N, C-alpha and C positions, 0 to 999 in steps of 0.2 A: 671288935673294932667299934669305937663309939662314934655314933651318927652324930652328923653336925645337927645344930638346931636349925628347924624348917625344910630339912631336906626329904623328910618322907612326906612331909605336906605337898612339896613342889612336885615330886614324881607320881604322886597319885593324882594330882590336878592334870598334867600333862596327859597321863594314860586315859583320864574320863574324856579330853576334850577329842572330837573327831577331827581327823585331817583333812584340811579343803582341797579337791582335785583341781590338777592344773588347767589353765586355759584350752590347751591343747585338747584336754580330755573331755571338758565341756562342749568342744566345737565337734569333735566327732560324736558324741551322744545325742546332740540335738539334730545332727543330719544322718542318723543311722539308717534310717528307713530311705532317703533318698540315696545314700551310697549303696544300699544293699541291692536296689533297682538298678543302678548303673553296673554295678558290678553284673548281675545277671545280663544285662546288655551287652556287656564285654565279652562275657562267655559265649552268648550267642553270635555275636560277629565273630568271635574267635573260631567258633565251629563251622561257620559259612565260609569264612576264610579258608578253613584248612578242606573242607567240602570243595570249593572252587580251585584250590591249588592241586588237588586229586585229579578234578576234570580236565583242566588246563595241562598237567601231565599227560594223561592218556590222549588229549587230543589238543594240541598247540593251537588250533585256529579257533579253538571256543571263543578264547577272551576276546579276540577281533570281532566274531561273528555278535557275540553278546553286547559288547560295547555299540558295535554299530545299530543293532536292533533297539539297543536301549535309548539311543540319541533320536533314532527315527520316529521311535513312539512318543519319546518327550517333545520332539516337534511338532506332532498331531495331536498333541494334548491341549487343554484349555488354556488360553492365552498364549502360545506359541505358534498359531496359524495366522496368515495374512490377513490382516484387518484392513490394511490401506495402501493404497500404491499413490505416493504422492510424486508428481513430476512438476518440477521446477524449469523455468526457462523457455517454455514452449509458446511461440507465437502463431508461425504458419504451420508447423509440422502436423500432419494429421495424428490425432490422438491414437485413431487405431492402430495405425502403424508400429507406433511408439510401445502401445500395449503387445501387440504381436509379438514386438523384439524382447521385451522384458522377459516375456514367458512364463507367467505365473499368474494365478488369479485368486482373489479373496478366498480364503477357506482354506486354501493347500498350506503343507507345512513349510514354514519359514526356512526351518533347517535345511529343507532341500534344495532351496534356491541357490545359484551361484552367481554371485554379482560380476565376476570377471567374465563370464559368458554371456550374460546380459548386455554388459558394454560393447563387447566386441560385435555383437548382432545391432546394437542401437547405431554405432558407428558405420555399419554397412549402409545404413539408410542416406539417401542424398540429401537429405534435408539437415542431418545431423553432422556436425564439424567434431564436436567432441563430447563425451559423455561420462558422467560419474555416477556410480552406482553403489550403494551401501545397504545394509541388512541392520535395521535398527530393532532389537528385541524390545518388548515380545511380540508386535506384530506391523510393523511399518517397513515398507521397503520405500526408500528415497532415489530418486532418480534427478540429477540436474544436467541439464542438454545446454549445449551452446550451439545456435542455429548457423547453417552457411547463410550469408548473406545474398540477397540478390543481386545479380550484377546486370544483367541485361535481360531483352527479351529476344529470343531465336525464332525467326522464322523460316520454315523450309516446307516448300510442296503445299502451302497454304496452311501449315499447322503452325501453332503459336505455342513458344514454352518459356517458362522463365528458368534462366540458367545462373551459375554461380560463377565466380571468378575464373573457375577451372574448366568452365565449359559443362559441368554436370547439370543434366536436368532436373529441376527442384519442383516445378509445377506444372501443369498444362490446363489447368481451371482456376478460376477466380482471379485471372491475371491483374485485373484492375486493382485488386487488395494492396498490390504491391507498388503503386504510384507510379510515376512518370518514370521510365529507364531508357537507356538506348536501344534501338533496333538494330540487329544483324541480321543480314540475309543471306542464304546459299547454305550450300553444303560445306560442311569443315569450317562454317564461319565461327561454330561455337567455340572452337578450341584455341582459335589465333585471335579473338577478338578484341582480349584484356590489352594487350600493347597499342593498339590502333585507337580504343577507347579513351587511354590514358594520354595518347599524344593530342587527341582533339580537346580533351579538357585543359591542356595546356595552351589552347589557341581559342578561347571562348568565343571571340569573333566570327569564326570559322562555326564551330560547333553550335551555336545557337540557331544556324541556318540549314544544319544536316537534319533530314527525316530520318535517313536509314544509311547504314554501313552494307554496301553489298559485296559479297566476295564472290570474285569471278574466275571460275575454272580452278578453285583451290589454289590459286597462285597471287591474284593481286586484288587491290581495292577499288571501288566507285564509291563515291560520295553522291547520294541523292539528296538535292536539297529541296526545301520546303516549297519553292516555286516549280519544283519538276525538273529542274535542270541536272546534269550528270557531270561530277567532276571525275575524271578519268586520272587514277594515281599510277605512278611506276612503280614496278615491283621491287621489292627491297631498298626503296628510297623514298619512304613515305614522309618521313621527317624534313628531309629539304624540300618536298614538295608543297607540306602543309606550311611551312615556314616562308615559302616564296609565294603561296596564296595570301597569307596574312599580310605580306608585305604590299601586294597588289589591292587589297581591299583596303587597307588604311589609304594608300595613295591615291586610287583611282576608282574607289567603290565600285570593282569590278564585281561582285556578286549582287549588287542593287539594279544590274542591267537586264534586261529580257534575255538571258541565256537560255541556249538549249543543252549546249556542252561545252567543257573546257577540258582539252586533251592535254595533259601533262606527261605524257610517257616519253616523250623524245628529251633529252637532256639539255638542248641547244635552242628549243622552240617553244612557244606556246601557241595552241592551234584552239581559236576560240569560236564556235559556232552559235549565230543569235537565233533567237527563235524566227519563224516566219511571220511576215506581217499577216494581219489578221485579213481575209479577204473579205471587203465590203459585200453585203447582200446585194442581189441584183435588184435594179429599181423595177418596181412592180410596172407591168405592162398596162396600158389604159384600156380599160373596156371599151369595146366596138357596138356601137349600137347598130342593131339589126333592124331593118325595115319591115314593115310586114306587107 
Protein backbone atom coordinates (compact mmCIF):
# COMPACT_ATOMS: atom_id res chain seq x y z
CA UNK A 1 0.00 0.00 0.00
CA UNK A 2 1.47 3.22 -1.06
CA UNK A 3 2.00 5.96 1.51
CA UNK A 4 0.65 9.28 0.91
CA UNK A 5 3.10 12.05 0.67
CA UNK A 6 3.96 13.57 4.05
CA UNK A 7 2.19 10.83 6.10
CA UNK A 8 5.32 9.30 7.65
CA UNK A 9 6.61 12.69 8.59
CA UNK A 10 3.39 13.65 10.43
CA UNK A 11 3.24 10.41 12.46
CA UNK A 12 6.84 10.57 13.51
CA UNK A 13 6.41 14.16 14.63
CA UNK A 14 3.30 13.24 16.73
CA UNK A 15 5.14 10.37 18.41
CA UNK A 16 8.06 12.59 19.24
CA UNK A 17 5.95 15.33 20.93
CA UNK A 18 5.17 14.62 24.69
CA UNK A 19 1.53 14.67 25.78
CA UNK A 20 0.57 17.61 28.13
CA UNK A 21 -1.11 16.44 31.40
CA UNK A 22 -4.62 17.71 32.21
CA UNK A 23 -5.32 20.51 34.71
CA UNK A 24 -6.80 18.03 37.23
CA UNK A 25 -3.63 15.90 37.22
CA UNK A 26 -1.49 18.98 37.67
CA UNK A 27 -3.63 20.09 40.71
CA UNK A 28 -3.29 16.70 42.43
CA UNK A 29 0.43 16.54 41.65
CA UNK A 30 1.10 19.93 43.25
CA UNK A 31 -0.87 19.07 46.41
CA UNK A 32 0.37 15.53 46.79
CA UNK A 33 2.08 16.18 50.12
CA UNK A 34 -0.88 17.99 51.64
CA UNK A 35 -3.33 15.32 50.53
CA UNK A 36 -1.07 12.59 51.89
CA UNK A 37 -1.12 14.27 55.37
CA UNK A 38 -4.88 14.77 55.24
CA UNK A 39 -5.38 11.18 54.32
CA UNK A 40 -3.28 10.00 57.26
CA UNK A 41 -5.29 12.29 59.54
CA UNK A 42 -8.55 10.86 58.27
CA UNK A 43 -7.26 7.36 58.84
CA UNK A 44 -6.30 8.27 62.41
CA UNK A 45 -9.71 9.78 63.07
CA UNK A 46 -11.38 6.74 61.64
CA UNK A 47 -9.31 4.58 63.98
CA UNK A 48 -10.25 6.69 66.98
CA UNK A 49 -13.89 6.58 65.93
CA UNK A 50 -13.78 2.82 65.71
CA UNK A 51 -12.21 2.60 69.17
CA UNK A 52 -14.81 4.99 70.59
CA UNK A 53 -17.61 3.00 69.04
CA UNK A 54 -16.24 -0.10 70.68
CA UNK A 55 -16.04 1.61 74.07
CA UNK A 56 -19.60 2.91 73.77
CA UNK A 57 -20.80 -0.53 72.77
CA UNK A 58 -19.30 -1.94 75.95
CA UNK A 59 -20.36 1.03 78.16
CA UNK A 60 -23.38 3.03 76.83
CA UNK A 61 -22.81 5.81 79.39
CA UNK A 62 -19.25 6.43 78.32
CA UNK A 63 -20.22 8.89 75.60
CA UNK A 64 -22.27 11.00 78.02
CA UNK A 65 -19.57 10.95 80.71
CA UNK A 66 -16.82 11.79 78.25
CA UNK A 67 -18.84 14.63 76.70
CA UNK A 68 -19.68 16.15 80.08
CA UNK A 69 -16.09 15.88 81.25
CA UNK A 70 -14.88 17.45 78.03
CA UNK A 71 -17.26 20.41 78.38
CA UNK A 72 -16.34 20.90 82.02
CA UNK A 73 -12.64 20.81 81.21
CA UNK A 74 -13.20 23.19 78.32
CA UNK A 75 -15.03 25.63 80.64
CA UNK A 76 -12.03 25.66 82.95
CA UNK A 77 -9.59 26.31 80.18
CA UNK A 78 -7.97 29.63 79.36
CA UNK A 79 -10.49 32.20 78.14
CA UNK A 80 -13.57 30.27 79.35
CA UNK A 81 -13.53 31.21 83.00
CA UNK A 82 -15.49 34.14 84.43
CA UNK A 83 -13.50 37.32 83.94
CA UNK A 84 -16.18 39.95 84.58
CA UNK A 85 -19.56 40.17 86.33
CA UNK A 86 -21.41 43.19 84.95
CA UNK A 87 -24.49 44.47 86.84
CA UNK A 88 -26.70 47.06 85.17
CA UNK A 89 -29.70 48.92 86.60
CA UNK A 90 -28.54 48.95 90.23
CA UNK A 91 -29.15 52.13 92.20
CA UNK A 92 -29.93 51.20 95.80
CA UNK A 93 -29.79 47.39 95.91
CA UNK A 94 -26.74 46.21 97.92
CA UNK A 95 -24.11 44.92 95.51
CA UNK A 96 -23.03 42.24 97.99
CA UNK A 97 -26.55 40.78 98.05
CA UNK A 98 -26.67 40.74 94.25
CA UNK A 99 -23.30 39.02 93.92
CA UNK A 100 -24.34 36.42 96.48
CA UNK A 101 -27.49 35.67 94.49
CA UNK A 102 -25.59 35.47 91.20
CA UNK A 103 -23.57 32.69 92.80
CA UNK A 104 -20.31 32.73 90.86
CA UNK A 105 -17.00 34.53 91.25
CA UNK A 106 -14.28 35.52 88.76
CA UNK A 107 -12.01 32.62 87.89
CA UNK A 108 -14.70 29.94 88.07
CA UNK A 109 -15.79 27.96 85.02
CA UNK A 110 -18.34 29.97 83.05
CA UNK A 111 -19.98 26.84 81.63
CA UNK A 112 -20.85 25.75 85.18
CA UNK A 113 -22.97 28.89 85.59
CA UNK A 114 -26.76 28.53 85.30
CA UNK A 115 -28.40 31.85 84.28
CA UNK A 116 -31.97 30.73 85.04
CA UNK A 117 -31.09 29.68 88.59
CA UNK A 118 -29.32 33.00 89.18
CA UNK A 119 -32.38 34.89 87.87
CA UNK A 120 -34.65 33.09 90.34
CA UNK A 121 -32.32 33.87 93.26
CA UNK A 122 -32.05 37.53 92.29
CA UNK A 123 -35.81 37.98 92.10
CA UNK A 124 -36.16 36.72 95.68
CA UNK A 125 -34.30 39.84 96.88
CA UNK A 126 -36.75 42.49 98.13
CA UNK A 127 -34.96 45.16 96.10
CA UNK A 128 -35.32 43.38 92.77
CA UNK A 129 -38.55 43.45 90.80
CA UNK A 130 -37.17 41.68 87.70
CA UNK A 131 -33.81 40.31 86.59
CA UNK A 132 -32.28 39.30 83.27
CA UNK A 133 -29.15 37.13 83.36
CA UNK A 134 -27.05 35.93 80.45
CA UNK A 135 -23.73 34.25 79.89
CA UNK A 136 -21.54 35.92 77.28
CA UNK A 137 -18.62 33.81 76.16
CA UNK A 138 -15.76 33.79 76.61
CA UNK A 139 -15.84 35.29 80.12
CA UNK A 140 -18.65 37.74 80.98
CA UNK A 141 -21.75 37.36 83.13
CA UNK A 142 -24.24 40.13 82.34
CA UNK A 143 -27.01 40.95 84.84
CA UNK A 144 -29.71 43.58 84.27
CA UNK A 145 -32.07 44.31 87.16
CA UNK A 146 -35.15 46.45 87.59
CA UNK A 147 -35.34 47.71 91.15
CA UNK A 148 -38.56 48.07 93.08
CA UNK A 149 -39.57 51.66 93.62
CA UNK A 150 -39.58 53.03 97.13
CA UNK A 151 -43.17 53.92 98.01
CA UNK A 152 -43.35 54.92 101.66
CA UNK A 153 -41.59 54.86 105.01
CA UNK A 154 -43.14 52.48 107.52
CA UNK A 155 -42.78 53.07 111.25
CA UNK A 156 -43.51 50.38 113.79
CA UNK A 157 -42.38 50.26 117.41
CA UNK A 158 -39.92 53.06 116.82
CA UNK A 159 -38.23 51.40 113.84
CA UNK A 160 -38.32 52.85 110.33
CA UNK A 161 -38.16 50.97 107.01
CA UNK A 162 -38.54 51.88 103.37
CA UNK A 163 -41.23 49.76 101.72
CA UNK A 164 -42.40 49.26 98.16
CA UNK A 165 -46.00 49.53 96.99
CA UNK A 166 -46.77 45.96 98.07
CA UNK A 167 -45.42 46.61 101.56
CA UNK A 168 -42.18 44.66 101.24
CA UNK A 169 -39.29 46.07 103.23
CA UNK A 170 -36.54 47.38 100.96
CA UNK A 171 -34.16 49.13 103.35
CA UNK A 172 -33.72 49.94 107.02
CA UNK A 173 -30.68 52.20 106.68
CA UNK A 174 -29.79 55.36 104.75
CA UNK A 175 -33.47 56.23 104.46
CA UNK A 176 -32.63 59.82 103.63
CA UNK A 177 -31.23 58.66 100.27
CA UNK A 178 -34.77 57.97 99.05
CA UNK A 179 -36.00 61.53 99.41
CA UNK A 180 -39.35 62.56 100.91
CA UNK A 181 -41.81 59.68 101.16
CA UNK A 182 -45.21 59.31 102.88
CA UNK A 183 -45.00 58.04 106.46
CA UNK A 184 -47.30 55.19 107.49
CA UNK A 185 -47.44 54.06 111.11
CA UNK A 186 -48.64 50.96 112.90
CA UNK A 187 -48.90 47.20 112.67
CA UNK A 188 -50.26 46.07 109.31
CA UNK A 189 -50.05 49.57 107.85
CA UNK A 190 -47.44 48.53 105.27
CA UNK A 191 -49.76 45.98 103.61
CA UNK A 192 -52.71 48.33 103.02
CA UNK A 193 -51.04 51.74 102.73
CA UNK A 194 -51.08 52.02 98.92
CA UNK A 195 -54.83 52.72 98.42
CA UNK A 196 -54.81 55.29 101.22
CA UNK A 197 -51.75 57.09 99.84
CA UNK A 198 -53.30 57.11 96.35
CA UNK A 199 -56.48 58.59 97.81
CA UNK A 200 -54.59 61.38 99.54
CA UNK A 201 -52.64 62.18 96.38
CA UNK A 202 -55.97 62.84 94.67
CA UNK A 203 -56.66 65.54 97.29
CA UNK A 204 -53.42 67.58 97.47
CA UNK A 205 -55.01 70.27 99.69
CA UNK A 206 -55.31 67.57 102.36
CA UNK A 207 -52.12 65.63 101.58
CA UNK A 208 -49.94 68.73 101.95
CA UNK A 209 -51.03 69.02 105.60
CA UNK A 210 -50.61 65.33 106.51
CA UNK A 211 -47.56 64.35 108.51
CA UNK A 212 -48.36 60.66 108.97
CA UNK A 213 -51.02 58.07 108.11
CA UNK A 214 -51.68 55.99 111.22
CA UNK A 215 -53.24 52.51 111.20
CA UNK A 216 -55.51 52.00 114.19
CA UNK A 217 -56.08 48.41 115.45
CA UNK A 218 -55.37 47.19 111.89
CA UNK A 219 -58.91 48.33 110.94
CA UNK A 220 -59.04 52.01 110.07
CA UNK A 221 -56.92 55.15 109.59
CA UNK A 222 -56.14 58.39 111.39
CA UNK A 223 -54.44 61.30 109.66
CA UNK A 224 -51.89 63.16 111.80
CA UNK A 225 -51.59 66.72 110.52
CA UNK A 226 -48.50 68.90 110.58
CA UNK A 227 -49.99 70.98 113.42
CA UNK A 228 -50.51 67.89 115.56
CA UNK A 229 -54.27 67.50 114.99
CA UNK A 230 -55.79 64.06 114.29
CA UNK A 231 -58.43 63.33 111.64
CA UNK A 232 -60.32 60.16 112.60
CA UNK A 233 -61.54 58.46 109.41
CA UNK A 234 -64.41 55.95 109.27
CA UNK A 235 -63.57 52.31 108.55
CA UNK A 236 -64.25 51.43 104.93
CA UNK A 237 -65.49 54.91 103.98
CA UNK A 238 -62.21 56.78 103.66
CA UNK A 239 -62.88 58.13 100.18
CA UNK A 240 -66.15 59.81 101.17
CA UNK A 241 -64.52 61.26 104.29
CA UNK A 242 -61.56 62.70 102.36
CA UNK A 243 -63.93 64.25 99.80
CA UNK A 244 -65.97 65.86 102.59
CA UNK A 245 -62.84 67.09 104.35
CA UNK A 246 -61.58 68.69 101.13
CA UNK A 247 -64.92 70.48 100.72
CA UNK A 248 -64.78 71.80 104.29
CA UNK A 249 -61.25 73.02 103.76
CA UNK A 250 -62.15 74.82 100.53
CA UNK A 251 -65.24 76.43 102.03
CA UNK A 252 -64.40 77.06 105.70
CA UNK A 253 -60.59 76.66 105.89
CA UNK A 254 -61.24 74.06 108.58
CA UNK A 255 -57.73 72.67 108.72
CA UNK A 256 -56.21 76.11 109.23
CA UNK A 257 -57.88 76.44 112.62
CA UNK A 258 -56.24 75.42 115.93
CA UNK A 259 -57.70 71.91 115.90
CA UNK A 260 -56.98 69.08 118.30
CA UNK A 261 -59.09 66.47 116.48
CA UNK A 262 -61.80 66.02 113.86
CA UNK A 263 -63.89 62.87 114.33
CA UNK A 264 -65.49 61.75 111.06
CA UNK A 265 -66.43 58.22 112.09
CA UNK A 266 -70.14 58.96 112.44
CA UNK A 267 -71.94 59.24 109.08
CA UNK A 268 -74.36 61.97 110.16
CA UNK A 269 -72.17 64.31 112.16
CA UNK A 270 -68.75 65.88 112.42
CA UNK A 271 -67.17 66.29 115.84
CA UNK A 272 -64.52 68.98 116.06
CA UNK A 273 -62.37 69.44 119.11
CA UNK A 274 -60.30 72.59 119.36
CA UNK A 275 -56.98 72.95 121.07
CA UNK A 276 -57.16 74.16 124.62
CA UNK A 277 -56.25 77.83 124.90
CA UNK A 278 -52.80 78.42 126.16
CA UNK A 279 -52.81 79.21 129.88
CA UNK A 280 -51.05 82.48 130.52
CA UNK A 281 -48.12 82.14 132.88
CA UNK A 282 -48.85 83.29 136.44
CA UNK A 283 -47.97 86.85 137.23
CA UNK A 284 -44.76 87.14 139.23
CA UNK A 285 -45.28 87.73 142.93
CA UNK A 286 -43.64 90.95 144.08
CA UNK A 287 -40.81 90.28 146.44
CA UNK A 288 -41.38 91.36 150.03
CA UNK A 289 -38.80 93.47 151.64
CA UNK A 290 -37.53 92.15 154.93
CA UNK A 291 -36.75 94.51 157.72
CA UNK A 292 -33.68 93.93 159.75
